[in-house]
C-alpha atoms as one frame of an Amber mdcrd trajectory, in Angstrom:
protein
  28.181   4.603  26.268  28.722   8.305  25.758  25.994  10.756  26.799  25.540
  11.740  23.226  24.764   8.159  22.232  22.448   7.721  25.242  20.566  10.853
  24.298  20.236   9.668  20.669  19.029   6.220  21.699  16.398   7.967  24.004
  15.196  10.180  21.231  14.811   7.220  19.053  12.780   5.287  21.503  10.726
   8.403  22.354  10.140   9.001  18.737   8.965   5.663  17.880   6.511   5.516
  20.787   5.116   8.964  20.130   4.141   8.814  16.502   1.122  10.453  15.519
  -1.805   8.147  15.152  -3.647  10.790  13.011  -1.421  10.287  10.142  -3.107
   6.843   9.853  -6.741   6.004   8.988  -9.123   5.291  11.620  -9.532   1.454
  12.180 -12.835   0.680  10.530 -13.572   2.892   7.584 -16.822   0.951   6.686
 -18.403   2.074  10.028 -19.060   5.872  10.231 -19.959   5.415  13.987 -16.495
   3.828  14.604 -14.795   6.647  12.715 -16.399   9.482  14.573 -16.048   7.594
  17.964 -12.328   6.903  17.434 -11.660  10.666  16.139 -14.383  12.839  17.674
 -12.450  15.902  16.365 -13.575  14.672  12.894 -17.197  14.840  13.744 -16.713
  18.463  15.058 -15.072  19.403  11.790 -17.761  17.760   9.807 -20.618  19.398
  11.632 -18.889  22.873  11.482 -18.891  22.581   7.689 -22.405  21.330   7.545
 -23.528  24.484   9.532 -21.279  26.699   7.354 -21.818  25.458   3.901 -24.646
  23.069   4.176 -22.626  19.948   3.105 -24.257  16.878   4.649 -21.725  15.073
   7.006 -22.057  11.725   5.185 -21.328  13.311   1.941 -18.202  14.896   3.233
 -17.262  11.718   4.864 -17.694   9.880   1.703 -15.623  12.080  -0.378 -12.775
  12.082   2.235 -12.912   8.193   2.179 -12.525   8.266  -1.595  -9.914  10.977
  -1.735  -7.654   9.971   1.097  -9.028   7.035   3.119  -9.017   9.534   5.955
  -5.138   9.693   5.946  -3.944  13.254   6.958  -0.788  13.223   4.859  -1.926
  11.156   1.974  -0.286  11.928  -1.310  -0.715  10.415  -5.022   1.678   7.717
  -5.861   5.120   8.581  -7.598   5.428   8.266 -11.252   8.401   6.280 -12.710
  10.469   6.658 -15.862  11.430   3.240 -17.349   9.479   1.623 -14.543  12.112
   2.349 -11.912  13.322   6.008 -11.780  10.968   8.125  -9.637  10.077  11.392
 -11.664   7.547  13.022  -9.298   4.099  12.552  -8.118   1.108  12.415 -10.404
  -0.328  15.588  -8.915   0.248  18.203  -6.215  -2.723  16.779  -4.222  -2.088
  16.457  -0.362  -4.019  15.610   2.682  -7.560  14.525   3.703  -9.075  16.593
   0.876  -6.477  15.901  -1.820  -6.433  19.569  -2.792  -4.219  20.648  -5.494
  -1.499  23.317  -4.793  -3.217  26.055  -6.847  -6.660  25.346  -5.651  -5.522
  25.275  -2.006  -3.713  28.639  -2.424  -7.026  29.965  -3.756  -8.836  28.794
  -0.676  -6.065  30.291   1.575  -6.260  33.627  -0.129 -10.127  33.698  -0.073
 -11.285  32.308   3.352  -8.831  29.757   4.836  -5.811  32.019   5.740  -2.137
  31.390   5.192  -1.770  29.078   8.148  -4.404  26.596   6.812  -2.968  23.247
   6.245  -4.285  20.261   4.141  -3.219  17.861   6.818  -5.508  19.457   9.338
  -9.011  17.973   9.422 -10.630  21.326  10.363  -9.047  23.134   7.312  -9.388
  20.309   4.951 -13.017  19.942   5.563 -13.592  23.677   5.459 -11.787  23.766
   2.045 -14.054  21.017   0.779 -17.193  22.873   2.076 -16.033  26.036   0.426
 -15.108  24.252  -2.739 -18.457  22.536  -2.952 -20.417  25.790  -2.342 -18.496
  27.294  -5.179 -19.771  24.273  -7.213 -23.216  24.944  -6.394 -22.794  28.587
  -7.554 -20.897  27.878 -10.837 -22.630  24.786 -11.956 -25.944  24.508 -10.220
 -25.205  21.160  -8.672 -27.138  20.859  -5.346 -25.009  20.773  -2.150 -26.469
  17.508  -1.099 -25.974  15.857  -4.604 -23.032  13.590  -3.554 -22.516  12.077
  -6.966 -22.381  15.184  -9.047 -20.513  17.089  -6.322 -17.888  14.306  -6.383
 -17.554  14.464 -10.243 -17.043  18.212  -9.918 -14.564  17.853  -7.177 -12.635
  15.277  -9.116 -12.583  16.851 -12.569 -12.846  20.446 -11.506 -15.984  22.658
 -11.940 -14.900  23.722 -15.527 -14.292  20.030 -16.370 -17.534  19.114 -14.918
 -19.388  21.624 -17.171 -17.630  20.530 -20.161 -18.580  16.887 -19.265 -14.953
  15.570 -19.311 -16.361  13.006 -16.654 -18.703  11.436 -19.384 -15.595   9.768
 -21.118 -14.421   8.305 -17.807 -16.408   5.132 -17.058 -14.126   4.466 -14.197
 -14.955   7.909 -12.629 -18.686   7.518 -13.143 -18.514   4.054 -11.394 -16.471
   5.679  -8.454 -18.992   8.577  -8.244 -21.628   5.882  -7.869 -19.559   4.278
  -5.053 -19.125   7.702  -3.352 -22.849   8.213  -3.479 -23.504   4.633  -2.017
 -20.984   5.121   0.676 -22.530   8.578   1.687 -26.051   6.686   1.960 -24.356
   4.031   4.101 -22.692   6.504   6.271 -25.926   8.380   6.664 -27.843   5.130
   7.879 -24.980   4.342  10.231 -24.970   7.813  11.818 -28.622   7.863  12.355
 -28.437   4.500  14.105 -25.469   5.401  16.321 -27.329   8.616  17.438 -30.062
   6.371  18.745 -27.829   4.240  20.841
């Protein structure tokens, strides 16, 4: 075998062994203690956002769960013409926070800096804290009101103020699920701190 083919084979083997586990979700998404134990960098990021913006860790975790299932490079599904021809994605959302291109650029220009990436847990959670703080200022929704913060996060602040979410029974149901997950995560985090 030529040295070129040996080098290529070695690169393939090394590449398959060294894949980033942080593109995938933590193993048990229904257990907050398991999530932060498996990925301690998540808890550091969550706590930094809680200190900086006041967003409760369980609320942040519940919204990330809903938006990306903790998958760093998550994207919306492709849309198809005639059911088979891919014509692009449903939106430009990417990463843990599922931030849209335009909103992410606004964040970068305001506080995040040009090097901030949506696939980085620190930048993604800081974006979410920044966005939720803006929601408080523009809509009056309390920072710890997970349900309404999620509705404003999903439909945008102007959509939230116009009440676009009221015509979306599925979104109202999901906002309730996000709120319930935040309560569950809060109870779990309190319990695992005692252990």
